[in-house]
C-alpha positions as a printed Julia matrix, in Angstrom:
212×3 Matrix{Float64}:
  81.09   90.05   96.41
  82.86   93.4    96.04
  83.1    93.65   99.77
  84.71   90.29   99.82
  87.45   91.43   97.56
  88.39   94.23  100.03
  90.47   94.12  103.15
  89.91   97.09  105.62
  92.3    99.87  106.44
  91.9   102.16  109.4
  89.03  104.68  108.67
  91.52  107.71  108.66
  93.51  105.84  105.94
  90.41  105.11  103.54
  90.64  108.29  101.63
  94.1   107.14  100.23
  92.33  104.34   98.33
  89.7   104.61   95.57
  88.16  101.45   97.07
  88.27  102.6   100.58
  90.41   99.49  101.29
  92.9    97.11  100.32
  91.75   95.32   97.09
  92.71   91.73   97.12
  95.19   90.78   94.4
  96.62   94.06   94.28
 100.15   95.71   94.85
 100.51   98.94   96.85
 103.71  100.9    97.26
 104.48  103.11   99.97
 107.56  105.59   99.76
 108.97  107.73  102.66
 107.51  106.12  105.71
 107.64  102.45  106.93
 105.2   103.76  109.6
 102.45  104.54  107.04
 103.11  101.03  105.27
 102.81   99.12  108.74
  99.57  101.37  109.64
  97.97   99.95  106.41
  97.94   96.39  108.08
  96.42   97.59  111.2
  92.47   97.08  110.52
  92.77   93.8   108.66
  95.21   92.27  111.24
  92.82   93.24  114.05
  89.93   91.59  112.27
  91.82   88.16  112.11
  93.97   88.3   108.9
  97.37   86.94  108.94
 100.14   89.49  107.66
 103.82   88.93  107.14
 106.87   91.25  106.91
 109.97   90.45  104.87
 113.26   92.28  104.16
 112.77   94.89  107.08
 115.82   94.01  109.54
 115.55   97.18  111.34
 111.73   97.08  111.9
 110.78   97.5   115.55
 108.09   95.09  116.41
 106.99   97.34  119.43
 106.34  100.18  116.81
 104.29   97.8   114.85
 102.28   96.75  117.83
 101.48  100.41  118.62
 100.32  101.17  115.07
  97.77   98.32  115.66
  99.4    95.29  113.98
  98.55   92.17  115.87
 102.12   90.67  116.48
 100.8    87.16  117.03
  99.65   87.06  113.4
 102.74   88.85  111.98
 105.78   86.88  111.34
 108.68   88.73  110.19
 111.47   87.27  107.97
 114.21   90.07  108.4
 116.93   89.41  105.84
 115.82   86.98  103.23
 118.34   85.78  100.6
 121.47   87.71  102.05
 123.57   85.35  100.14
 121.51   84.75   97.04
 120.42   88.58   96.3
 117.25   89.76   94.97
 116.35   86.17   93.46
 116.2    84.79   97.15
 114.03   87.77   98.26
 111.54   87.09   95.41
 111.41   83.46   96.28
 110.53   84.29   99.93
 107.92   86.77   99.01
 106.28   84.36   96.53
 105.95   81.65   99.37
 104.56   84.23  101.78
 102.14   85.5    99.23
 100.82   81.75   98.99
 100.24   81.77  102.8
  99.06   85.2   104.0
  96.52   87.97  103.21
  98.93   90.86  103.18
 102.79   90.64  102.9
 104.63   93.84  103.6
 108.03   93.74  101.76
 110.94   96.05  101.23
 112.49   95.22   97.85
 116.06   95.06   97.42
 118.25   97.59   95.32
 117.69   95.75   92.06
 114.43   93.64   91.38
 114.27   92.08   87.93
 111.15   93.15   85.9
 110.56   89.47   85.28
 110.42   88.82   89.1
 108.19   91.9    89.79
 105.88   90.59   86.98
 105.72   87.09   88.67
 105.02   88.36   92.05
 102.29   90.81   90.78
 100.56   87.9    88.96
 101.11   85.67   92.04
  99.35   88.2    94.33
  96.41   88.59   91.65
  96.02   84.81   91.63
  96.1    84.34   95.33
  94.01   87.1    96.38
  96.87   88.52   98.54
  98.01   92.32   98.93
 101.53   92.92   98.38
 102.6    96.11  100.16
 105.96   97.47   99.01
 107.92   99.81  101.39
 110.88  101.6   100.36
 112.21  104.45   97.93
 110.04  105.44   95.11
 111.15  103.82   91.81
 112.43  100.65   93.67
 109.72   98.46   91.9
 109.99   98.03   88.33
 106.25   97.45   88.0
 103.59  100.26   88.33
 101.71   99.47   91.55
  98.01   99.9    91.44
  98.09  102.34   94.34
 101.2   104.46   95.05
 101.52  106.4    98.35
 104.32  108.8    98.75
 105.03  110.86  101.91
 106.02  114.16  100.41
 106.77  115.88  103.71
 106.89  115.31  107.35
 107.01  117.58  110.42
 107.51  116.61  114.11
 105.58  118.57  116.61
 106.81  119.41  120.22
 110.45  120.31  119.79
 111.29  124.1   120.42
 114.57  125.74  120.23
 116.61  122.95  121.13
 114.36  121.53  123.94
 111.2   119.81  124.23
 109.77  116.31  123.46
 108.78  114.84  120.2
 104.99  114.7   120.51
 103.55  113.9   116.98
 104.3   114.05  113.27
 102.3   115.61  110.47
 102.9   114.14  107.16
 101.49  115.02  103.7
 100.71  111.88  101.52
 100.5   112.12   97.78
  98.31  109.37   96.31
  98.61  107.94   92.69
  98.54  104.81   90.75
  96.81  103.12   87.81
  93.04  103.22   86.88
  90.85  104.86   89.69
  93.82  105.79   91.65
  95.59  107.6    88.79
  94.4   111.05   89.91
  96.76  112.56   92.14
  95.49  113.71   95.64
  97.16  114.91   98.79
  96.09  114.05  102.38
  97.51  115.23  105.47
  97.57  113.05  108.49
  98.88  112.9   111.88
 101.31  109.75  112.02
 101.27  109.62  114.93
  98.98  112.16  116.6
 100.18  113.28  120.08
  97.84  110.74  121.66
  99.48  107.98  119.49
  96.72  107.5   117.15
  96.49  108.12  113.38
  94.32  111.01  112.46
  93.46  113.23  109.65
  95.09  116.73  110.17
  92.06  119.14  110.57
  92.33  122.77  109.87
  91.44  124.28  113.33
  90.1   127.51  111.79
  87.74  125.52  109.52
  86.8   123.34  112.39
  85.87  126.36  114.61
  84.01  127.88  111.98
  81.84  124.71  111.67
  81.3   124.78  115.6
  80.3   128.32  115.28
  77.61  127.72  112.41
  76.44  124.65  114.08
């Protein structure tokens, strides 16, 4: 039964979560990287789950596809409630939570605490996962798992020349309960080959190869 309450994430991203996956009924916040937020949907999307995006007008669907999101099962509501403010946004998110396994949403500048509580409760009741992408502190409720990209360095550019090949990021994890203990995870997002990988200390890797 515990396994049925989890939606998978890429194996590289499992260390970010105390449950090694997305727990149904939970809220996950991601600050500092839309790519990281999107990558959380890749494995569950590939296994047949339907996901949705809301409030992300500049999101590139090609980039989402490259990160592993199955676009045929990823409808996007780019700019909900533009004329009705945060209230329209929360209404759209609530409707999507009723219908999809994972909802990726960017909160507007001002989300009422009452709306945040209602959406958190709705995700819990429906067994959906609400992934919030945006600046830290934009959501008035404490997310179960909080991921923050603390630093990012692009590789491949020399002194005014070269081509961007890969990006190394440091992700700080936190949250409530089992996720409360802060940890730091270094990732390639993306690796020069386009995949998402753990950043391996080459000296330690070489030492392990020598010992073995």
